[in-house]
C-alpha positions in Angstrom: -19.9 -60.7 -71.7 -18.2 -58.6 -69.1 -17.9 -55.6 -71.3 -21.8 -55.6 -72.0 -22.2 -55.6 -68.0 -20.0 -52.6 -67.3 -21.5 -50.8 -70.4 -25.0 -51.6 -68.7 -23.7 -50.4 -65.1 -22.2 -47.4 -66.7 -25.8 -46.2 -68.0 -27.7 -47.6 -65.1 -25.4 -45.3 -62.7 -26.0 -42.5 -65.4 -29.7 -42.8 -64.9 -29.7 -42.9 -61.2 -27.3 -39.7 -60.7 -29.5 -37.6 -63.6 -32.7 -38.4 -62.1 -31.9 -38.3 -58.2 -29.0 -35.7 -58.9 -27.3 -37.4 -56.7 -23.2 -37.2 -56.0 -20.4 -39.6 -57.2 -19.9 -40.4 -53.6 -23.6 -40.7 -52.5 -24.0 -43.3 -55.9 -20.9 -45.0 -54.8 -22.9 -45.6 -51.5 -25.8 -47.0 -53.0 -24.6 -49.3 -55.4 -21.8 -50.5 -53.2 -19.0 -49.7 -55.6 -16.0 -47.6 -55.4 -16.2 -43.5 -56.0 -13.4 -44.4 -58.5 -15.4 -46.7 -60.3 -18.8 -44.7 -60.6 -16.8 -41.3 -61.8 -14.7 -43.9 -64.2 -18.0 -45.1 -65.6 -19.9 -42.1 -66.2 -17.4 -40.0 -67.0 -14.8 -41.9 -69.6 -17.3 -45.2 -70.1 -20.5 -43.2 -70.6 -18.6 -41.3 -73.2 -17.7 -44.0 -75.8 -21.3 -45.6 -75.1 -23.7 -42.9 -75.1 -22.6 -39.3 -75.6 -25.6 -37.4 -75.2 -26.3 -39.4 -71.6 -22.7 -38.6 -71.0 -23.5 -34.8 -71.3 -26.3 -34.9 -69.1 -24.8 -36.8 -66.1 -21.6 -33.9 -66.7 -24.3 -31.3 -65.8 -25.3 -32.6 -62.5 -22.1 -33.6 -62.1 -20.8 -30.1 -62.2 -23.4 -29.0 -60.3 -22.8 -31.0 -57.4 -18.8 -30.2 -57.6 -20.0 -26.4 -57.9 -21.9 -26.8 -54.4 -19.5 -29.2 -52.4 -17.8 -26.5 -50.4 -21.6 -25.3 -49.2 -22.1 -28.9 -48.5 -19.0 -29.6 -46.4 -19.8 -26.0 -44.5 -23.0 -27.2 -43.4 -21.9 -30.7 -42.6 -19.1 -29.3 -40.7 -22.2 -26.7 -38.8 -24.1 -29.6 -38.1 -21.4 -31.8 -36.4 -20.6 -28.4 -33.7 -24.4 -28.1 -33.5 -24.9 -32.0 -32.4 -21.6 -32.1 -30.2 -23.2 -28.6 -28.3 -26.5 -30.7 -27.7 -24.9 -33.5 -26.5 -22.6 -31.2 -23.9 -25.7 -29.5 -22.8 -27.8 -33.0 -22.3 -25.0 -33.5 -19.9 
């Protein structure tokens, strides 16, 4: 019974990532599980359960990975903008 729940979870996570284009981190936060679990489910387990779905998820994850340096830079930029605004209000 436990394996069945894991398989269902892997498929559900994969469908969520494909539909939302969310990251592993974002998916983990939404489902309240670890990034490692999400990654293991959609990378390893899903290959055995549904290889076609695994391939679709891999496309989204590869795209997210290629954009992460941009996201990190934007996050840093926003951080310093907010800090500067906070200083200006004082």
